Each structure stands twice: as C-alpha cells, then as structure tokens.
Steps between C-alpha positions, in 0.01 A plus 500: 500500500604174664711684757204720595291186553766350727512821707119504520499137615749572780302804619165319479647204692616723785166681523309170484711360783450803725185677372388835647224476759344842448219468243577838343865407451398160363279661236762757401775239461272243335363732232837676474647167392210471256588834338861383472392179327271687259769740383761225477275307262394810306850637439672177399687491172361315201666160483589466868226237527375234260178663382559876476627484140183314402287752689672784318413340167140444610481857630586651162281249314211482746236523226619176337600308814288219647487654844246602764298824467684657796835478322356641178322789673797596716739477204272715285461762774875519573590531133239769448563709812831401666761515223484123434721437803468134602616587853147626568362158401740323735410748775125436467538122503742517794266735685200267465703181553678616815214698654243219469737256667584738784132571565428126496784431744352754743158335467607138529776485762658669800846399378541788256877513474556126477248495215673796338831311517352188337341721235831669419693173494282339235184648355622858473782385272287250307201729453567870553838476325408240237140385435349839583147430372474182706642696793201733508259207457656313793472812715126515436476126570640574845243776545230244410579287804327716760179531292501120451535448874234764578271377216497849347428406138485859377857582602613158383360547149639855486852382584477202263384727217793735554741205518371360168527850350874478570552131421260247349640216714327663799177331386617204709431711810123458452476137625673603823169650615369146549775389736327416825601614846549145632862383508443157338849396605464147360443635148790741538718215624418285195507778242872487416515118456189521280665776298807283443268213403346714226849609393625141463180395319575751223141629490470835319249713693583823317307408186166507684516876574207639294569873544501704175838658439672266743483206261676704230788581735520137611522392138784747447684365804448146370661595171794652689538173688511308174767739370704444815472848653680482835246706697213291365658160567719530809333380819629288785254399769788369712707818507631588845303823531169328426581216740593756768162664452331164548693455827391848614139418406497180706667669796233772493236228482661320796483823702154585368316546831774711655537731200124524432448622856734792422375587150138473392592495130732200532247241378433693182868576445617140531224375269604744228865412554410133467317572174812670366710192575246258354450709186875488438476120496178434312561762229861395450425395141458871426784665696404860418157445658648312797755772572254788454226366730751369753669840514164673546381275784843472663494872578330386822853411616544867583260443790541127562876466545513770772223307680769241575578752776222336703628147434834517681628595841677709607375783277852615421561158343180542296631824353832336411314223315283746305792724410704197393217390268487854360877495448475169312226638274703814443813313393308258279320780315811716457787257460344174377209620287693821423188712451697821552825587322805622694 
C-alpha cells in the first residue's frame, strides 16, 4: 500500500507541476485520479491502516455498535445482499469521501491538481484510508462552502444533514453559516494568541456543550483520560506540524488582499481554517474533541495551501513551495505518524 501511495505522489506532483491546458483532458485526468484513489481505498487489506480492524468488528456487530445510522444501514444492506463483504463498505465510504472532495475542489479553486496533491499527501491517508466516516463528513463540509458563500441555506442544510448522517461531529458545521463575508483581519490576527491564552489558563470549555448524546461521549472520553488511554490524553499544542500550520495561516493572512483577489472563497476558507487552529488550543483539555474538530475544519487546507501559488513569484517557485509542503505532510503522515503499514 505505502509503495502505491509513493508512486501516486510522484505522478500527482508531476501533473500538478505541468497540468494539462485542455479542459477535457483536465477533467479526464482529474476524475481518473479520483477513480484510482477510490479503488485503492476500497481494496486495501484489513490491518494495513489503524482503524480497519475496528471497522471490521463494527461491521459485523453494527446492531450493537454506537455508530451513526449511515454505518448501520450500509452494514445491514451489505450483509443482507452482498455476501457480508466489507470491501463494499470501504468502497462506498471511499466513493463518497473522494467524490465530494473532488467536486468541492472544482467548485472552489482553479488549481485542481495542486489541491489534489495536497489532498493525497495528507487528508486522503488520514480520512479515506483511516477515519472513513469523518472523511465523508469533511467532504460534505467542503461542499457546504459554496452554499455558505452564496447564502443558499437549502443546499447548506442538505449537505450538513448528510454529513451528520455519516458522522455526528459534523454538527459543528452549522455555526459556519454565520461567518460573515468581511475579512476581520484584526480578529484573525489575534485569534491564535487568544487560543494559547485559553490553553494556558486551563479553562475547560468542553463541559458546556449541551447537545444530547454528545455529553455521553465526552464523559466516556473523560474516563479514558483518567485511565491514561494514549489517544485520549496525548496532545501537544507546540508540535512542529501545528506550528507550521500557524505559520502558513499567518502567511496567508499577510497575503490576504492578493489571494482574495484571485479566489472569492478565500475569506470563508481562512476563517474556517483559523477556527480549526483555535479549537485545537481551547479544547486541548479534551484531546479527542480537539483533534476531531480540528481535523474537520483543517480540510480547508486542500484549497488554502495551493492558494500560496498567488503569494510568491515567480510562479514556478510557488509550485515548488506547495509541492514541498505536500511532501512534508506526506512523510509526516506515513513515516512519523505511521498511519499506513509497510
């Protein structure tokens, strides 16, 4: 699996550096890569990633698992009509996760192949190959961005509903509707220092979430923390990857006017990205919540990081910078976090 991903990264890098100009060729190659990513995720072996063994157990015990209705319904249908083959489940989640992100990329940016490269280097591995339910939810979050910008509340609520159907954490998409169109650069500038201030104060903001069902899960995570579960306790708000993302955020903010003139969704994208960074800080007392919401909002990187293309000259240097960032993400996910087995 890991060797396939390396080959994909090399091919995607070359195409992103010299993309086809013909729109028909662009669409064929773009969605052709999408098909490749879908089948790679669908046909992976159980155990090659961190979560597939757990998903297999949930698949065969869907009626007793605390999981979203989508997982239960798909598991029931596959076991009743498709020989209980979990590959079909992986295929459906990969199909929705990859397709929604590709459609969103086409809607939100002209830099299709640079976005595809950033997607492959990070979120494809984290979501479509690991946290597959969250992967679909984040895809629908990306599809929500155009309706938010266009003030199309019907499409927005439709996409949010589907996202929640696949992962309950997608409820946090709802407040994004109220993000204004004004840049408010001063607030964005101060947001990270304020987030660190809350972190150092030790204030627990998680306990005030009054959503039925969510509180029960939070209580479970709290118990895991007390027992010393690694996933529930490990968080480092000064890790190099998080600090690098803060640097990228402030660079994008510095180049705000230039980038905004080339992408009308930039204001919305950078606000959501900022929220993801701040959430990681202020919810650090409950790492599972911090990681989950941060991962959901940080999917905007798929569009934002390629927008660095407009922040440097010459353009060839811009592409080198973006591909280098993608390469760093790729190596961190594969060789430091070791999300995929050799």
